[in-house]
C-alpha positions in Angstrom: 17.9 -25.6 8.7 16.4 -25.0 5.3 17.2 -21.8 3.3 14.3 -19.4 3.2 13.5 -16.1 1.5 13.0 -14.1 4.6 11.4 -11.1 2.8 8.9 -13.4 1.1 8.1 -15.1 4.4 7.3 -11.7 6.0 5.6 -10.4 2.9 7.8 -7.3 2.6 10.0 -5.8 -0.1 13.7 -5.8 0.1 13.7 -2.1 0.8 11.3 -2.4 3.8 12.1 -0.3 6.8 12.7 -1.7 10.2 9.3 -0.6 11.3 7.6 -2.4 8.3 9.5 -5.6 9.1 8.4 -5.4 12.8 4.7 -4.8 11.8 4.8 -7.7 9.4 6.3 -10.0 12.0 3.8 -9.0 14.7 0.9 -9.6 12.3 2.1 -13.0 11.1 3.2 -14.2 14.6 -0.2 -13.4 16.0 -1.9 -15.2 13.2 0.3 -18.4 13.3 0.8 -18.6 17.0 0.4 -22.2 18.1 -2.1 -21.2 20.8 -4.4 -19.9 18.1 -3.9 -23.0 16.0 -4.0 -25.8 18.6 -2.8 -29.1 17.5 -1.5 -27.9 14.1 2.1 -28.9 13.4 2.0 -26.7 10.3 1.2 -23.6 12.3 4.0 -24.4 14.7 6.5 -24.8 11.9 5.2 -21.6 10.1 5.6 -19.7 13.4 9.2 -20.8 13.7 10.1 -19.8 10.2 8.5 -16.4 10.8 10.6 -16.0 13.9 13.8 -17.0 12.0 13.0 -14.4 9.3 12.5 -11.7 11.9 15.6 -12.6 13.9 17.7 -11.9 10.8 15.9 -9.0 9.2 15.5 -7.1 12.5 19.3 -7.2 13.1 21.0 -4.7 10.7 24.3 -6.6 10.6 22.7 -9.9 9.9 20.3 -8.4 7.3 23.2 -6.9 5.4 25.0 -10.3 5.4 21.8 -12.0 4.2 21.3 -9.4 1.4 24.9 -9.8 0.3 25.1 -13.6 0.5 21.6 -14.7 -0.5 19.4 -17.3 1.3 21.4 -20.5 0.5 24.9 -19.1 1.2 23.7 -17.3 4.3 22.6 -20.6 5.8 26.1 -22.1 5.1 27.7 -19.1 6.9 25.2 -18.7 9.8 24.3 -21.6 12.1 21.0 -21.8 14.0 22.8 -20.4 17.1 24.2 -17.5 15.1 20.8 -16.6 13.7 19.1 -16.5 17.1 22.1 -15.1 19.0 20.9 -11.8 20.7 17.3 -12.4 19.7 15.1 -11.6 22.7 12.7 -14.5 23.5 10.4 -12.1 25.3 9.5 -10.6 21.9 7.2 -13.5 21.5 5.2 -12.8 24.7 5.1 -9.0 24.3 2.8 -9.8 21.4 0.3 -11.6 23.6 0.7 -10.1 27.1 1.5 -13.6 28.5 4.0 -14.7 31.0 7.6 -14.0 30.0 9.3 -17.2 30.9 11.4 -19.8 29.2 9.0 -22.4 30.4 6.4 -20.8 28.2 8.7 -21.1 25.2 9.1 -24.8 25.9 5.4 -25.3 25.8 4.9 -23.5 22.5 7.8 -24.9 20.6 8.3 -28.4 22.0 5.7 -30.5 23.7 8.2 -33.2 24.7 11.0 -31.0 26.0 11.0 -29.8 29.6 13.5 -26.8 29.9 15.7 -26.7 32.9 15.2 -23.4 34.8 18.9 -22.9 35.4 19.7 -22.4 31.7 19.7 -19.1 29.8 16.6 -18.1 27.7 18.6 -18.0 24.5 19.8 -21.5 25.0 16.2 -22.7 25.3 15.4 -20.8 22.1 18.2 -22.6 20.3 16.8 -26.0 21.5 13.3 -25.3 20.4 14.4 -24.3 16.9 16.6 -27.3 16.5 14.1 -29.1 14.3 13.7 -26.3 11.8 13.0 -27.5 8.3 11.3 -30.8 9.3 8.2 -31.7 7.3 4.8 -31.3 8.8 3.0 -34.2 10.3 0.9 -36.5 8.3 -2.3 -34.8 9.4 -1.2 -31.4 8.2 -1.7 -30.1 4.7 -0.7 -26.8 3.1 -2.2 -26.1 -0.3 0.5 -25.3 -2.9 1.4 -21.8 -3.9 1.2 -20.6 -7.4 4.2 -18.6 -8.8 3.8 -16.2 -11.7 6.2 -13.7 -13.3 5.1 -10.1 -13.9 7.0 -7.9 -16.4 7.1 -4.2 -15.6 8.6 -1.2 -17.3 11.0 0.8 -15.2 8.5 3.6 -14.9 5.7 1.2 -13.8 8.0 -0.2 -11.1 9.3 3.2 -10.0 5.9 5.0 -9.9 3.7 2.1 -8.9 0.9 0.6 -11.0 -2.0 -1.7 -11.1 -1.8 -4.9 -13.2 -4.0 -7.9 -13.9 -2.2 -11.3 -14.0 -3.8 -14.5 -15.4 -2.7 -17.9 -14.1 -3.7 -21.5 -14.4 -5.4 -23.4 -11.6 -7.0 -26.8 -11.6 -10.3 -24.9 -11.9 -9.1 -23.1 -15.0 -7.6 -19.7 -15.8 -7.9 -17.2 -13.0 -7.2 -13.5 -12.9 -6.0 -11.4 -10.1 -5.5 -7.6 -9.7 -2.0 -6.8 -8.4 -1.2 -3.4 -6.9 2.5 -2.8 -7.5 3.9 -0.3 -4.9 6.0 2.7 -6.0 9.7 1.9 -5.7 9.4 -1.7 -6.6 12.5 -3.3 -8.1 13.8 -6.3 -10.0 13.4 -9.6 -8.1 10.9 -8.3 -5.6 8.0 -10.5 -4.7 4.3 -9.7 -4.1 2.3 -12.3 -2.2 -1.5 -12.5 -2.5 -2.5 -14.7 0.4 -5.1 -17.3 -0.3 -5.2 -16.7 -4.0 -3.2 -19.8 -4.9 -4.4 -23.4 -5.5 -7.4 -24.4 -3.4 -6.9 -27.2 -1.0 -9.4 -29.8 0.2 -12.6 -28.5 2.0 -11.6 -26.8 5.2 -7.9 -26.5 4.3 -8.0 -23.1 2.7 -5.9 -22.1 -0.3 -2.3 -21.5 -1.1 -0.8 -18.1 -2.0 -0.2 -16.4 -5.3 3.4 -15.3 -5.5 4.2 -12.7 -8.1 7.9 -12.3 -9.1 8.6 -8.8 -10.5 10.9 -8.4 -13.5 11.7 -4.8 -14.4 12.9 -3.7 -17.9 15.7 -1.1 -18.0 14.8 2.4 -19.1 16.9 4.3 -21.7 16.8 7.6 -19.8 16.6 6.6 -16.1 18.1 4.2 -13.6 17.9 4.0 -9.8 20.5 4.3 -7.1 18.8 3.3 -3.9 15.9 5.7 -3.6 17.5 8.2 -6.0 16.8 8.4 -9.7 19.7 8.9 -12.1 19.5 10.5 -15.5 21.9 12.1 -18.0 22.0 15.5 -19.6 24.1 16.4 -22.6 25.4 19.9 -22.8 27.5 21.8 -25.4 31.0 22.9 -24.6 30.0 26.6 -24.4 27.2 25.8 -22.0 29.6 24.0 -19.7 32.1 26.9 -19.9 29.6 29.7 -19.4 27.0 28.0 -17.3 23.3 27.5 -18.2 19.9 26.7 -16.8 18.5 23.8 -18.9 15.3 22.0 -18.3 15.4 18.4 -17.1 12.3 16.1 -17.3 11.3 14.2 -14.2 10.2 10.6 -14.4 6.6 11.8 -14.3 7.2 14.2 -17.2 7.4 17.4 -15.1 9.9 19.9 -16.5 12.5 20.9 -13.9 14.9 23.8 -14.1 18.6 22.9 -13.3 21.3 25.5 -12.7 24.7 24.4 -14.1 27.4 26.8 -12.9 30.2 28.1 -15.3 33.1 25.7 -15.6 31.1 22.5 -15.0 32.9 19.4 -16.1 31.6 16.3 -17.9 30.8 13.7 -15.3 29.6 16.2 -12.8 26.4 15.2 -10.9 23.8 17.7 -9.8 20.9 17.0 -7.5 17.3 18.0 -7.8 15.8 17.2 -4.4 12.7 15.2 -3.8 12.1 14.1 -7.4 13.3 10.5 -6.8 11.5 7.4 -5.7 8.9 7.4 -2.9 10.3 5.9 0.3 8.3 3.8 2.8 8.4 6.7 5.3 6.6 9.0 2.9 9.7 11.1 1.9 11.3 10.9 -1.6 14.8 10.4 -2.9 16.5 12.8 -5.3 16.9 13.1 -9.0 20.6 12.9 -9.8 21.6 14.6 -13.2 24.9 13.4 -14.6 26.4 15.9 -17.1 28.0 14.7 -20.4 29.5 16.7 -23.2 28.0 16.9 -26.7 
């Protein structure tokens, strides 16, 4: 099987929650289901790739391995059977309210294979995904995607922003507005579907894929959903304790209590002044003390 960027396939960020991944999978699976695209080999292949991405990212252990190894190395470590092991075939049918049978899988994924009823559902699933990575048939066409890079400051990525990107197409220079979500990070991709190169009449358009690049900030860094900053204090302030002001990423002054006897390297937490999480909560602001 070919190596895919599973996050890009599902159109989610690398910090996406399990619920976000599930919602993205359901939306894409419904759209690309072969029954809704009869006769399209391209739709069938896309549906399979979506299922592969969900099979990995919905499994916490496989997702950690994928994040650690990267797409190419992950495919050398995990076989087709490994990827779909424990993946419930009925997940496909729960989307559509249709019969939950392995025979149904066979009709969707392989017109020429007739599954034997005595075999296990997961074995069927492995058979139907055996031709992953094959090219689409001669009658299928997918307009090419356009990839552009977008440079952001650390604050823009952390707080979210709106940008306009310009890119070349056969029709000339085109502009698109990009909404960068709060908490975005280096290497994250944003996909604007249908904003890529236009195909022949009736074939739609490819996607516009924006690769995010984030410049470091001299005062802040991130640690998961927490923000990290440094505060320099005098020796007497460390010995006696103090209540200095710390500036949040948005510029809000925050009062920090440093107890007497604090040591350089100590880290103090100001709750809920970190990055916005997908569930609506926020990380913390971590203040690392250093001595003047």
